[in-house]
C-alpha positions as CSV (number, residue, x, y, z in Angstrom):
1,M,148.8,119.8,118.2
2,K,152.4,120.1,117.2
3,K,152.6,120.8,113.4
4,S,154.4,117.4,112.4
5,C,158.4,116.9,112.7
6,L,159.4,116.0,109.2
7,W,158.5,119.1,108.7
8,H,159.9,121.1,111.6
9,W,163.4,119.5,110.5
10,L,163.1,119.9,106.6
11,A,161.5,122.9,107.0
12,P,165.1,124.9,106.4
13,L,166.4,123.3,103.3
14,L,163.2,124.2,101.9
15,T,162.9,127.8,99.8
16,I,159.0,127.4,98.5
17,S,156.2,129.9,99.9
18,L,153.0,128.0,101.2
19,I,149.7,129.3,102.5
20,T,149.3,127.0,105.5
21,S,146.4,126.8,107.4
22,C,146.7,127.0,111.6
23,D,150.1,124.5,111.9
24,G,151.1,124.6,108.6
25,T,147.7,122.6,106.6
26,P,147.3,124.1,103.0
27,V,144.2,126.2,102.2
28,H,142.1,124.4,100.1
29,N,141.7,124.8,96.6
30,T,139.6,123.2,94.1
31,G,141.1,124.1,91.2
32,S,142.9,122.0,88.5
33,A,145.4,119.6,89.5
34,A,148.1,121.9,89.2
35,S,146.7,124.8,91.3
36,A,145.7,122.8,93.7
37,A,150.0,121.4,94.4
38,S,151.7,123.0,97.3
39,G,155.5,122.3,98.1
40,V,158.0,120.8,95.0
41,N,156.0,119.4,92.2
42,A,155.9,116.0,90.4
43,V,154.9,115.2,87.2
44,A,154.0,111.9,85.5
45,S,152.0,110.4,82.7
46,S,151.0,107.1,84.0
47,N,148.3,104.6,82.0
48,S,146.1,104.3,84.6
49,A,146.3,106.6,89.0
50,A,145.4,103.4,89.7
51,E,149.1,102.6,89.8
52,L,149.8,105.2,92.6
53,S,148.4,102.5,95.8
54,Q,150.1,99.3,95.0
55,N,150.9,97.4,98.0
56,V,155.1,96.6,97.6
57,D,157.3,93.5,98.5
58,A,157.1,92.9,101.5
59,G,161.3,92.7,101.6
60,I,161.1,96.2,99.8
61,S,159.0,98.0,102.1
62,K,161.3,96.5,104.7
63,K,163.8,97.9,103.6
64,V,163.0,100.9,102.4
65,S,161.5,101.6,106.3
66,E,165.0,100.5,107.6
67,N,166.6,103.1,105.4
68,L,164.6,105.5,105.9
69,I,165.1,105.3,109.9
70,K,168.4,104.8,109.7
71,K,168.7,108.0,107.0
72,M,166.4,110.4,109.1
73,Q,168.3,109.5,112.1
74,K,171.3,110.3,111.1
75,A,170.3,113.7,109.6
76,F,168.2,115.2,112.0
77,K,168.9,114.0,116.1
78,G,166.2,112.2,117.8
79,S,163.9,112.3,114.8
80,K,161.2,109.4,115.6
81,L,159.8,108.4,112.1
82,N,156.3,106.0,112.5
83,I,155.8,104.2,109.3
84,Q,152.8,103.7,108.3
85,S,152.6,101.8,105.1
86,I,154.7,101.9,102.1
87,Y,153.0,102.4,98.2
88,T,154.5,102.0,94.5
89,T,154.4,104.5,92.5
90,P,154.1,105.8,88.5
91,F,158.1,106.4,88.6
92,K,159.7,103.2,88.7
93,G,161.8,102.7,91.7
94,I,160.3,105.6,94.1
95,Y,157.7,104.5,96.8
96,E,155.1,106.1,98.1
97,V,155.3,106.2,102.4
98,V,152.9,107.3,104.5
99,I,154.1,108.3,108.0
100,T,152.8,109.9,111.2
101,G,149.8,112.3,110.7
102,N,148.8,111.0,107.9
103,Q,151.5,112.7,105.6
104,I,152.9,111.0,102.4
105,I,156.7,111.4,101.1
106,Y,158.6,110.2,98.2
107,T,161.3,108.6,98.5
108,D,163.9,105.9,96.5
109,E,164.5,102.3,98.3
110,N,168.0,103.2,99.6
111,A,166.2,106.3,101.5
112,D,168.8,108.3,99.6
113,Y,166.6,111.0,98.6
114,I,163.4,112.9,100.0
115,M,160.8,114.3,97.8
116,L,158.0,116.9,99.4
117,G,154.4,117.4,97.6
118,N,152.3,116.5,95.2
119,L,152.7,114.5,92.4
120,I,150.7,115.3,89.2
121,D,149.3,112.6,86.5
122,L,149.8,115.2,83.6
123,Q,147.8,112.3,81.2
124,H,144.5,112.2,83.3
125,H,145.1,115.7,84.7
126,Q,144.7,114.0,88.1
127,N,146.7,115.4,91.0
128,L,147.8,111.3,92.7
129,T,149.3,112.7,95.7
130,E,145.8,114.2,96.6
131,Q,143.8,111.4,95.8
132,R,146.3,108.9,98.3
133,L,145.4,111.8,101.2
134,S,141.6,111.6,100.5
135,E,141.9,107.5,100.6
136,V,144.1,107.2,104.2
137,T,142.5,110.7,106.0
138,R,138.9,109.0,105.6
139,V,136.9,108.8,108.8
140,D,134.2,107.3,109.7
141,F,131.8,109.6,110.1
142,N,129.5,106.9,112.3
143,Q,131.7,106.6,114.9
144,L,132.3,110.9,115.4
145,P,131.6,111.6,119.4
146,L,128.9,113.4,118.4
147,D,127.3,115.1,121.8
148,K,130.6,116.3,122.3
149,A,130.4,118.6,119.7
150,I,129.0,122.0,119.4
151,K,125.7,122.2,116.7
152,E,125.1,124.8,114.7
153,V,121.8,123.9,112.8
154,R,121.1,126.9,109.6
155,G,118.0,126.9,107.9
156,N,116.5,122.9,107.4
157,G,120.2,121.6,108.8
158,Q,120.4,118.9,105.4
159,R,123.6,118.9,104.9
160,I,126.1,118.0,108.0
161,I,129.8,118.4,107.9
162,A,132.1,118.4,111.1
163,I,135.0,120.7,111.4
164,F,137.7,120.0,114.3
165,S,138.6,123.7,114.6
166,D,140.8,125.6,117.0
167,P,139.3,129.4,118.6
168,D,142.3,131.1,117.9
169,C,143.3,130.2,114.6
170,P,142.1,133.2,112.2
171,F,141.6,130.2,109.2
172,C,139.1,128.3,111.7
173,K,137.7,132.1,111.6
174,K,137.3,133.1,108.4
175,L,135.8,129.7,107.3
176,E,133.5,130.8,110.1
177,E,132.5,133.6,108.1
178,E,132.5,131.2,105.0
179,I,130.0,129.4,107.4
180,A,127.7,132.7,107.7
181,Q,126.7,132.9,104.4
182,I,125.5,129.1,103.4
183,D,121.8,128.2,104.7
184,N,120.7,124.7,104.5
185,I,123.4,122.8,106.5
186,T,124.1,121.8,110.5
187,V,127.6,122.4,111.9
188,Y,129.7,119.8,114.7
189,T,132.4,121.6,115.5
190,F,134.0,119.9,117.7
191,L,137.2,122.0,119.7
192,M,140.7,121.0,118.5
193,P,142.7,124.1,120.4
194,V,146.7,123.9,119.0
195,P,148.9,125.2,122.7
196,E,151.5,125.1,120.8
197,L,150.3,127.6,118.6
198,H,147.8,129.6,120.8
199,P,148.7,129.1,124.3
200,T,145.7,130.6,125.0
201,A,143.5,128.8,122.8
202,Q,142.5,125.7,125.6
203,K,141.8,127.6,128.3
204,K,139.4,129.6,125.9
205,A,137.4,126.8,124.7
206,V,136.8,124.6,127.6
207,Q,135.1,128.7,128.9
208,I,132.7,128.8,125.3
209,W,131.9,124.8,126.0
210,C,130.6,125.6,129.9
211,Q,128.4,128.5,128.8
212,K,124.9,127.9,128.6
213,E,124.7,128.7,125.4
214,R,127.5,128.1,123.9
215,T,126.8,127.7,119.9
216,A,125.5,131.6,120.6
217,A,128.9,132.1,122.3
218,W,131.2,130.2,119.9
219,T,129.8,132.2,116.6
220,A,130.1,135.1,118.5
221,W,133.3,134.5,119.5
222,M,134.2,133.1,116.1
223,R,132.5,135.6,113.2
224,H,132.5,138.2,116.0
225,N,135.5,138.9,118.1
226,K,132.8,138.3,121.0
227,A,134.7,137.1,123.6
228,P,132.3,135.1,126.1
229,A,131.7,136.2,129.3
230,S,133.8,134.8,132.2
231,V,132.6,131.1,133.4
232,A,133.2,127.9,136.4
233,N,135.4,125.5,134.1
234,C,132.6,122.5,133.9
235,D,133.0,118.8,133.1
236,N,133.9,119.4,129.0
237,P,135.6,117.3,126.1
238,V,137.8,119.8,125.4
239,A,141.5,117.1,125.9
240,E,139.1,114.6,124.8
241,T,138.9,116.0,121.5
242,M,141.9,117.4,120.9
243,K,143.2,114.0,121.5
244,L,140.5,112.0,118.7
245,G,142.4,114.8,116.4
246,E,145.8,113.4,116.2
247,K,144.5,110.1,116.9
248,F,143.0,110.9,113.0
249,G,146.6,112.6,112.0
250,F,144.8,115.9,112.1
251,N,148.0,118.3,111.9
252,G,146.0,121.8,111.7
253,T,143.2,123.3,111.7
254,P,140.3,123.8,110.6
255,T,140.5,120.1,109.7
256,I,136.8,119.4,107.5
257,I,135.1,116.3,107.9
258,F,131.6,114.7,105.6
259,P,129.3,112.2,106.2
260,N,131.2,110.1,103.9
261,G,134.4,110.6,105.5
262,K,136.7,112.0,103.4
263,T,138.2,115.1,105.1
264,I,139.6,118.5,103.8
265,S,142.2,120.5,105.8
266,G,142.6,123.9,106.1
267,L,140.9,127.1,105.2
268,M,137.7,126.9,102.0
269,R,135.3,129.6,100.5
270,K,132.2,129.3,100.2
271,N,131.2,128.3,96.8
272,D,133.8,125.1,97.6
273,L,132.7,124.9,100.2
274,E,129.2,124.2,98.8
275,Q,130.9,121.9,95.8
276,E,132.3,119.8,98.4
277,L,128.7,119.1,100.7
278,G,127.3,118.5,97.4
279,K,129.5,116.2,96.3
280,N,129.8,114.0,99.7
281,Q,127.5,113.6,101.8
282,K,127.5,109.6,101.3
Protein backbone atom coordinates (compact mmCIF):
# COMPACT_ATOMS: atom_id res chain seq x y z
CA MET A 1 0.00 0.00 0.00
CA LYS A 2 1.30 3.42 -0.89
CA LYS A 3 2.12 5.95 1.75
CA SER A 4 -0.70 8.45 2.19
CA CYS A 5 -0.77 10.97 -0.62
CA LEU A 6 -1.33 13.75 1.89
CA TRP A 7 1.96 13.01 3.64
CA HIS A 8 3.63 12.71 0.24
CA TRP A 9 2.48 16.24 -0.63
CA LEU A 10 3.14 17.82 2.74
CA ALA A 11 6.29 16.01 3.89
CA PRO A 12 8.62 18.49 2.15
CA LEU A 13 7.03 21.26 4.23
CA LEU A 14 7.86 19.55 7.51
CA THR A 15 11.23 19.67 9.26
CA ILE A 16 10.36 17.28 12.06
CA SER A 17 12.19 13.98 12.51
CA LEU A 18 9.84 11.03 12.93
CA ILE A 19 10.57 7.50 14.07
CA THR A 20 8.62 5.46 11.56
CA SER A 21 7.66 1.92 10.75
CA CYS A 22 7.43 0.61 7.19
CA ASP A 23 5.35 3.07 5.13
CA GLY A 24 5.52 5.88 7.63
CA THR A 25 3.54 4.86 10.71
CA PRO A 26 4.85 5.85 14.17
CA VAL A 27 6.52 3.51 16.60
CA HIS A 28 4.03 2.93 19.41
CA ASN A 29 4.82 4.35 22.83
CA THR A 30 2.54 3.72 25.79
CA GLY A 31 4.08 6.48 27.89
CA SER A 32 2.57 9.88 28.61
CA ALA A 33 0.48 11.72 26.08
CA ALA A 34 3.29 14.14 25.46
CA SER A 35 5.87 11.44 24.86
CA ALA A 36 3.47 9.52 22.62
CA ALA A 37 3.01 12.51 20.36
CA SER A 38 4.80 12.68 17.03
CA GLY A 39 4.85 15.44 14.48
CA VAL A 40 3.46 18.85 15.36
CA ASN A 41 1.69 18.92 18.72
CA ALA A 42 -1.03 21.27 19.91
CA VAL A 43 -2.22 21.59 23.49
CA ALA A 44 -5.69 22.30 24.80
CA SER A 45 -7.26 22.68 28.20
CA SER A 46 -10.85 21.48 27.93
CA ASN A 47 -13.63 20.47 30.28
CA SER A 48 -14.08 17.12 28.59
CA ALA A 49 -12.20 15.01 26.06
CA ALA A 50 -15.58 14.27 24.50
CA GLU A 51 -15.59 17.81 23.15
CA LEU A 52 -13.31 16.57 20.40
CA SER A 53 -15.84 14.25 18.83
CA GLN A 54 -19.05 16.22 18.33
CA ASN A 55 -20.67 16.17 14.90
CA VAL A 56 -20.63 19.52 13.14
CA ASP A 57 -23.56 21.29 11.53
CA ALA A 58 -24.25 20.01 8.00
CA GLY A 59 -23.70 23.46 6.55
CA ILE A 60 -20.32 23.86 8.22
CA SER A 61 -19.32 20.34 7.25
CA LYS A 62 -20.10 21.07 3.60
CA LYS A 63 -18.20 24.36 3.70
CA VAL A 64 -15.12 22.84 5.32
CA SER A 65 -15.13 19.92 2.88
CA GLU A 66 -15.51 22.09 -0.21
CA ASN A 67 -12.86 24.58 0.90
CA LEU A 68 -10.39 21.89 1.90
CA ILE A 69 -10.74 19.91 -1.32
CA LYS A 70 -10.57 23.05 -3.46
CA LYS A 71 -7.48 24.45 -1.76
CA MET A 72 -5.68 21.11 -1.62
CA GLN A 73 -6.23 20.63 -5.34
CA LYS A 74 -4.93 24.13 -5.99
CA ALA A 75 -1.88 23.72 -3.76
CA PHE A 76 -1.08 20.17 -4.84
CA LYS A 77 -1.99 19.48 -8.44
CA GLY A 78 -3.69 16.16 -9.01
CA SER A 79 -4.52 15.61 -5.35
CA LYS A 80 -7.59 13.49 -4.61
CA LEU A 81 -8.75 14.01 -1.06
CA ASN A 82 -11.42 11.68 0.31
CA ILE A 83 -13.04 13.20 3.42
CA GLN A 84 -14.70 10.60 5.62
CA SER A 85 -15.98 12.76 8.49
CA ILE A 86 -15.69 16.15 10.18
CA TYR A 87 -15.93 16.84 13.93
CA THR A 88 -15.47 19.73 16.31
CA THR A 89 -12.43 20.18 18.58
CA PRO A 90 -11.91 22.07 21.86
CA PHE A 91 -10.40 24.88 19.76
CA LYS A 92 -13.20 27.14 18.58
CA GLY A 93 -13.23 27.33 14.79
CA ILE A 94 -10.82 24.40 14.35
CA TYR A 95 -12.19 21.13 13.00
CA GLU A 96 -11.03 17.55 12.98
CA VAL A 97 -11.12 15.98 9.51
CA VAL A 98 -10.78 12.24 8.99
CA ILE A 99 -9.41 11.54 5.51
CA THR A 100 -8.38 8.57 3.40
CA GLY A 101 -6.44 5.97 5.34
CA ASN A 102 -8.11 6.94 8.64
CA GLN A 103 -5.76 9.87 9.07
CA ILE A 104 -6.71 12.88 11.16
CA ILE A 105 -5.86 16.44 10.22
CA TYR A 106 -7.08 19.76 11.64
CA THR A 107 -8.22 22.81 9.70
CA ASP A 108 -10.25 25.99 10.00
CA GLU A 109 -13.60 26.61 8.34
CA ASN A 110 -11.99 28.27 5.31
CA ALA A 111 -9.24 25.62 5.08
CA ASP A 112 -6.59 28.33 5.09
CA TYR A 113 -4.44 26.26 7.46
CA ILE A 114 -3.79 22.56 8.06
CA MET A 115 -2.33 21.11 11.24
CA LEU A 116 -0.80 17.64 11.34
CA GLY A 117 0.02 15.94 14.62
CA ASN A 118 -1.40 15.35 18.08
CA LEU A 119 -3.90 17.39 20.08
CA ILE A 120 -3.07 17.14 23.78
CA ASP A 121 -5.51 17.90 26.62
CA LEU A 122 -3.23 19.20 29.38
CA GLN A 123 -5.95 19.36 32.01
CA HIS A 124 -6.85 15.67 31.70
CA HIS A 125 -3.43 14.44 30.49
CA GLN A 126 -4.95 12.88 27.38
CA ASN A 127 -3.84 12.58 23.78
CA LEU A 128 -7.14 13.44 22.10
CA THR A 129 -5.90 12.60 18.63
CA GLU A 130 -4.83 9.15 19.75
CA GLN A 131 -8.23 8.59 21.36
CA ARG A 132 -10.04 9.52 18.17
CA LEU A 133 -7.74 7.36 16.06
CA SER A 134 -8.53 4.39 18.29
CA GLU A 135 -12.20 4.94 17.44
CA VAL A 136 -11.95 5.48 13.69
CA THR A 137 -9.51 2.61 13.18
CA ARG A 138 -11.45 0.04 15.22
CA VAL A 139 -11.89 -3.31 13.43
CA ASP A 140 -14.47 -6.05 14.04
CA PHE A 141 -12.14 -8.90 14.95
CA ASN A 142 -14.87 -11.48 14.46
CA GLN A 143 -15.09 -10.51 10.79
CA LEU A 144 -11.41 -11.21 10.08
CA PRO A 145 -10.88 -14.14 7.67
CA LEU A 146 -8.55 -16.03 10.02
CA ASP A 147 -8.23 -18.91 7.54
CA LYS A 148 -6.27 -16.50 5.34
CA ALA A 149 -3.70 -15.79 8.06
CA ILE A 150 -0.57 -17.59 9.22
CA LYS A 151 -1.34 -18.94 12.68
CA GLU A 152 1.22 -19.33 15.46
CA VAL A 153 0.33 -20.62 18.92
CA ARG A 154 2.76 -20.09 21.77
CA GLY A 155 2.13 -21.72 25.15
CA ASN A 156 -1.59 -22.07 25.86
CA GLY A 157 -2.39 -19.50 23.17
CA GLN A 158 -4.97 -17.86 25.41
CA ARG A 159 -4.24 -14.26 24.41
CA ILE A 160 -4.97 -13.39 20.78
CA ILE A 161 -3.82 -10.78 18.28
CA ALA A 162 -3.82 -10.34 14.53
CA ILE A 163 -1.03 -8.56 12.66
CA PHE A 164 -0.82 -7.17 9.13
CA SER A 165 2.82 -7.62 8.20
CA ASP A 166 5.28 -7.26 5.31
CA PRO A 167 8.03 -9.93 5.05
CA ASP A 168 10.61 -7.33 4.04
CA CYS A 169 9.65 -4.67 6.59
CA PRO A 170 12.44 -4.24 9.18
CA PHE A 171 9.99 -3.02 11.82
CA CYS A 172 7.86 -6.12 11.26
CA LYS A 173 10.93 -8.24 11.86
CA LYS A 174 11.70 -6.34 15.06
CA LEU A 175 8.13 -6.92 16.22
CA GLU A 176 8.54 -10.65 15.55
CA GLU A 177 11.61 -10.62 17.79
CA GLU A 178 9.47 -9.14 20.57
CA ILE A 179 6.68 -11.67 20.00
CA ALA A 180 9.22 -14.50 20.26
CA GLN A 181 9.72 -13.45 23.90
CA ILE A 182 6.01 -13.67 24.76
CA ASP A 183 4.28 -16.83 25.94
CA ASN A 184 0.61 -17.91 25.96
CA ILE A 185 -0.34 -16.06 22.80
CA THR A 186 -1.95 -16.87 19.46
CA VAL A 187 -0.84 -14.71 16.54
CA TYR A 188 -2.71 -14.50 13.25
CA THR A 189 -0.48 -12.88 10.63
CA PHE A 190 -2.08 -11.42 7.51
CA LEU A 191 0.44 -10.89 4.74
CA MET A 192 0.43 -7.28 3.55
CA PRO A 193 3.57 -6.66 1.48
CA VAL A 194 4.18 -3.09 0.35
CA PRO A 195 5.56 -3.39 -3.20
CA GLU A 196 6.25 0.35 -3.48
CA LEU A 197 8.77 0.05 -0.64
CA HIS A 198 9.81 -3.59 -1.01
CA PRO A 199 9.61 -4.73 -4.65
CA THR A 200 10.16 -8.43 -3.92
CA ALA A 201 7.99 -8.62 -0.79
CA GLN A 202 4.84 -9.88 -2.51
CA LYS A 203 6.69 -12.71 -4.23
CA LYS A 204 8.31 -13.61 -0.91
CA ALA A 205 4.95 -13.54 0.86
CA VAL A 206 3.50 -15.98 -1.68
CA GLN A 207 6.52 -18.27 -1.31
CA ILE A 208 6.14 -18.33 2.46
CA TRP A 209 2.41 -19.02 2.23
CA CYS A 210 3.00 -21.91 -0.17
CA GLN A 211 5.43 -23.69 2.13
CA LYS A 212 4.26 -26.99 3.62
CA GLU A 213 4.93 -25.57 7.08
CA ARG A 214 4.14 -21.91 6.50
CA THR A 215 4.24 -20.92 10.18
CA ALA A 216 7.73 -22.32 10.58
CA ALA A 217 8.79 -20.69 7.30
CA TRP A 218 7.42 -17.32 8.43
CA THR A 219 9.12 -17.33 11.85
CA ALA A 220 12.39 -18.63 10.38
CA TRP A 221 12.51 -15.75 7.91
CA MET A 222 11.28 -12.99 10.18
CA ARG A 223 13.20 -13.93 13.34
CA HIS A 224 16.28 -15.71 11.99
CA ASN A 225 16.60 -14.34 8.44
CA LYS A 226 16.43 -17.87 7.03
CA ALA A 227 14.94 -17.69 3.54
CA PRO A 228 12.26 -20.23 2.63
CA ALA A 229 13.00 -22.95 0.11
CA SER A 230 11.84 -22.22 -3.43
CA VAL A 231 8.49 -23.87 -4.13
CA ALA A 232 5.90 -23.68 -6.87
CA ASN A 233 3.31 -20.96 -6.41
CA CYS A 234 -0.03 -22.09 -5.06
CA ASP A 235 -3.47 -20.67 -4.48
CA ASN A 236 -2.86 -17.98 -1.90
CA PRO A 237 -4.66 -15.05 -0.22
CA VAL A 238 -1.85 -12.50 -0.45
CA ALA A 239 -3.53 -10.15 -2.94
CA GLU A 240 -6.76 -10.43 -0.94
CA THR A 241 -5.15 -9.64 2.40
CA MET A 242 -3.33 -6.68 0.84
CA LYS A 243 -6.70 -5.30 -0.25
CA LEU A 244 -8.15 -6.04 3.18
CA GLY A 245 -5.46 -3.97 4.87
CA GLU A 246 -6.14 -1.15 2.43
CA LYS A 247 -9.87 -1.40 3.16
CA PHE A 248 -9.16 -1.01 6.87
CA GLY A 249 -7.12 2.11 6.11
CA PHE A 250 -3.82 0.65 7.29
CA ASN A 251 -1.04 2.96 6.08
CA GLY A 252 1.91 0.90 7.18
CA THR A 253 3.21 -2.30 8.68
CA PRO A 254 3.16 -3.76 11.18
CA THR A 255 -0.41 -3.03 12.26
CA ILE A 256 -1.78 -4.97 15.23
CA ILE A 257 -5.46 -5.75 15.84
CA PHE A 258 -6.71 -6.82 19.26
CA PRO A 259 -9.89 -8.87 19.88
CA ASN A 260 -11.79 -5.80 21.15
CA GLY A 261 -11.15 -4.07 17.81
CA LYS A 262 -8.37 -1.73 18.89
CA THR A 263 -5.60 -1.26 16.34
CA ILE A 264 -2.05 -0.04 16.84
CA SER A 265 0.34 0.71 13.97
CA GLY A 266 4.08 0.47 14.41
CA LEU A 267 6.64 -1.43 16.39
CA MET A 268 5.74 -2.40 19.95
CA ARG A 269 8.25 -3.58 22.52
CA LYS A 270 7.58 -6.69 24.61
CA ASN A 271 6.47 -4.89 27.78
CA ASP A 272 4.16 -2.54 25.89
CA LEU A 273 2.66 -5.42 23.92
CA GLU A 274 2.12 -7.46 27.08
CA GLN A 275 0.30 -4.51 28.60
CA GLU A 276 -1.95 -4.03 25.57
CA LEU A 277 -2.66 -7.76 25.37
CA GLY A 278 -3.97 -7.66 28.92
CA LYS A 279 -6.21 -4.66 28.31
CA ASN A 280 -7.67 -5.42 24.89
CA GLN A 281 -8.79 -9.05 24.75
CA LYS A 282 -12.51 -8.16 25.08
